[in-house]
C-alpha positions in Angstrom: -3.6 -19.1 -22.2 -4.6 -15.9 -20.3 -5.7 -17.4 -17.1 -2.3 -17.0 -15.2 -2.2 -13.3 -16.1 -5.9 -12.9 -15.0 -5.0 -14.5 -11.7 -2.0 -12.1 -11.4 -4.1 -9.0 -11.9 -6.8 -10.2 -9.5 -4.2 -11.1 -6.9 -2.5 -7.7 -7.2 -5.7 -5.8 -6.7 -6.6 -7.9 -3.7 -3.3 -7.1 -2.2 -3.8 -3.4 -2.8 -7.2 -3.6 -1.1 -5.5 -5.2 1.9 -2.9 -2.5 2.0 -5.6 0.3 1.9 -7.5 -1.4 4.8 -4.3 -1.7 6.8 -3.4 1.9 6.3 -6.9 3.3 6.8 -7.4 1.4 10.0 -4.1 2.8 11.4 -2.3 -0.6 11.4 0.5 0.1 9.0 1.4 2.9 6.4 1.2 2.3 2.7 5.0 1.8 2.4 7.0 -0.6 0.2 5.9 -3.6 2.2 2.2 -3.0 1.9 2.0 -1.3 -1.5 4.4 -3.5 -3.4 5.4 -6.7 -1.5 1.9 -7.6 -0.3 0.3 -7.2 -3.8 3.3 -9.1 -5.3 2.7 -12.1 -2.9 -1.1 -12.1 -3.6 -0.5 -11.7 -7.3 1.8 -14.7 -7.2 -0.8 -16.7 -5.4 -3.5 -15.7 -7.9 -1.2 -16.6 -10.8 -0.4 -20.0 -9.2 -4.1 -20.8 -8.6 -5.1 -20.1 -12.2 -2.2 -22.1 -13.6 -2.7 -25.4 -11.8 -4.3 -28.1 -13.8 -4.3 -26.1 -17.0 -2.4 -26.6 -20.2 -0.3 -23.9 -22.0 -0.2 -20.3 -20.7 3.6 -20.1 -20.9 3.5 -16.6 -22.4 1.0 -15.4 -19.7 3.2 -16.9 -17.0 6.3 -15.0 -18.3 4.4 -11.7 -18.5 3.1 -12.3 -15.0 6.6 -12.8 -13.6 7.9 -9.8 -15.4 5.2 -7.7 -13.6 5.5 -9.4 -10.2 9.3 -9.8 -9.7 10.2 -6.1 -9.8 7.3 -5.4 -7.4 8.5 -8.1 -5.0 12.1 -6.9 -5.1 11.2 -3.2 -4.5 8.8 -4.2 -1.7 11.3 -6.5 0.0 13.7 -3.6 0.3 11.3 -2.2 2.9 11.9 -5.1 5.2 14.9 -3.3 6.7 12.6 -0.4 7.8 10.1 -2.4 9.8 10.9 -0.5 13.0 12.2 2.7 11.5 12.0 5.8 13.6 11.5 9.4 12.5 14.7 11.3 11.6 15.8 14.9 11.6 19.0 16.1 9.9 20.7 19.5 10.1 20.4 20.2 13.8 16.7 21.1 13.8 14.1 19.9 16.3 10.4 19.5 15.8 7.8 19.0 18.5 4.0 18.6 18.0 0.9 18.3 20.1 -2.6 17.2 19.1 -5.8 16.9 21.2 -4.9 13.3 21.9 -1.1 13.0 21.7 2.2 14.8 21.9 5.6 13.9 20.5 8.9 14.9 18.9 9.5 13.7 15.3 12.4 11.4 16.3 10.2 9.6 18.8 7.7 8.5 16.1 7.9 5.2 14.3 5.9 2.9 11.9 4.7 0.9 14.9 4.1 3.9 17.2 3.1 6.9 15.1 2.0 10.3 16.4 -1.8 10.2 16.8 -4.0 13.1 15.5 -7.7 13.5 15.6 -8.8 14.8 12.2 -11.7 16.7 13.9 -9.4 18.2 16.5 -6.5 20.7 16.5 -2.7 20.5 16.1 0.2 22.7 17.3 3.8 22.3 16.2 7.0 24.2 16.6 10.4 23.8 14.9 13.7 25.2 16.0 16.9 25.6 13.9 20.5 26.0 14.9 20.8 29.1 12.7 18.2 31.5 11.3 16.8 30.5 7.9 16.5 33.7 5.7 14.7 33.6 2.4 14.5 29.8 2.5 12.4 27.2 0.7 10.4 24.5 2.3 8.4 21.4 1.2 6.2 18.8 2.8 5.6 15.4 1.2 4.0 12.1 2.1 5.8 8.8 1.3 3.7 6.2 -0.6 5.4 2.9 -1.4 8.8 4.4 -0.8 8.2 7.3 -3.2 7.8 10.9 -1.9 4.6 12.6 -3.1 4.7 16.4 -2.6 1.9 17.9 -0.7 2.8 21.6 -0.3 5.8 23.9 -0.7 6.8 27.5 -0.6 9.3 30.2 0.4 9.6 32.2 3.6 11.5 35.5 4.0 12.1 35.3 7.8 13.5 38.8 7.8 13.6 38.9 11.6 16.1 36.0 11.6 14.0 33.9 14.1 15.2 30.4 15.1 11.7 29.3 15.8 8.9 28.5 13.4 5.5 26.8 14.0 1.8 27.0 13.7 -1.4 26.5 15.7 -4.2 24.8 13.8 -7.4 24.9 15.9 -9.4 22.7 13.5 -7.6 20.3 11.1 -10.8 19.6 9.2 -11.3 23.3 8.3 -7.6 23.7 7.5 -7.8 20.7 5.1 -11.0 21.9 3.4 -9.4 25.3 2.8 -6.7 23.5 0.9 -9.0 21.3 -1.1 -8.5 18.1 0.9 -11.6 16.0 1.8 -11.8 15.6 5.6 -13.1 12.0 5.3 -9.9 11.0 3.5 -7.7 12.2 6.4 -7.5 8.9 8.2 -4.8 6.2 8.4 -1.0 6.0 9.0 1.4 8.1 6.9 5.1 8.7 6.6 5.4 12.5 6.3 8.6 14.2 5.5 10.0 17.5 4.2 12.8 20.1 4.4 13.3 23.7 5.3 16.6 25.2 4.2 19.4 22.9 5.4 17.2 20.8 7.7 15.2 17.8 6.5 13.6 14.7 8.0 10.5 12.6 8.3 8.1 11.2 10.9 5.0 9.0 11.2 1.5 10.2 11.9 -1.7 8.4 12.5 -5.0 10.2 11.8 -7.4 8.2 13.9 -10.9 7.0 12.8 -13.7 5.2 14.6 -14.4 1.9 12.9 -14.3 1.3 9.2 -14.5 4.5 7.2 -15.9 4.9 3.7 -12.6 4.2 1.9 -11.8 1.2 4.0 -15.3 -0.2 3.4 -15.0 0.2 -0.3 -11.6 -1.5 -0.3 -13.1 -4.3 1.8 -16.0 -4.8 -0.6 -13.8 -4.7 -3.8 -11.3 -7.1 -2.2 -14.1 -9.6 -1.3 -15.6 -9.4 -4.8 -12.2 -10.0 -6.4 -11.4 -12.9 -4.0 -14.7 -14.6 -4.9 -13.9 -14.1 -8.6 -10.5 -15.6 -8.1 -11.9 -18.6 -6.2 -14.6 -19.1 -8.9 -12.0 -19.1 -11.7 -9.8 -21.5 -9.8 -12.4 -24.2 -10.0 -13.6 -23.6 -13.5 -11.9 -24.4 -16.8 -9.4 -26.8 -15.6 -8.0 -29.2 -18.2 -9.4 -32.7 -18.0 -6.7 -35.4 -18.3 -7.1 -37.6 -21.3 -7.6 -41.3 -20.8 -5.7 -43.6 -23.1 -7.9 -46.6 -23.5 -5.5 -48.2 -26.0 -6.6 -50.4 -28.9 -8.5 -53.5 -28.4 -9.6 -56.3 -30.7 -13.2 -57.3 -30.4 -14.2 -60.7 -31.6 -17.8 -61.2 -32.7 -19.2 -64.6 -32.1 -20.9 -66.0 -35.0 -23.4 -68.9 -34.9 -21.9 -72.2 -36.3 -22.5 -72.8 -39.9 -24.7 -75.8 -40.8 -22.8 -78.8 -42.0 -23.4 -79.5 -45.6 
């Protein structure tokens, strides 16, 4: 009864492991496609594998589809953003330079993000059409199409400057001071935010050499779950019944002696 739902869960977690590896290796961010559509597809595959050749399981199939269909629909909405570029609204401009790359926010894209060395430095500058006085600002990262706030605050800007920016000589030190683990700062991310009337987003890639710890863990977990799914696929299948029908057996008896 429960095998289809077990296959669904195994498939979903395998898909999540694939998404983590893609993001950590700088191939693609964890957007709607990778965080929802890929797990939905692998979950559907797992459900199908553990449903073939088995009797019953209708309730488990229904529950599985209730879980998978919303994931697939939300993930498929990201297909229109395959080659989306960074955007800025409100007349502002943002430029940035790292030890290995330089760009403007609007030049970045999912396929061509701004590259940053987590062990290096970063400089950025933003200009606005009018001075922002006593304004609020926020920075967030988008995961699966959902903005997750990273930092926010207020700035007085009493001088009425049109330029704002920062020079970060060591990103690792900067991150540690804010409670972020340096070894987690790898992969591709969609980063957005706003300051007063300006808002926008861009794509950054924190480069890493080879497989980092998180990617290796995701790879190991994914392989274990895949092996478990394959093992369950070939066990517990229903054996088709064989209808031998009814037969009449005649027992030969030795002839009786004539009286």
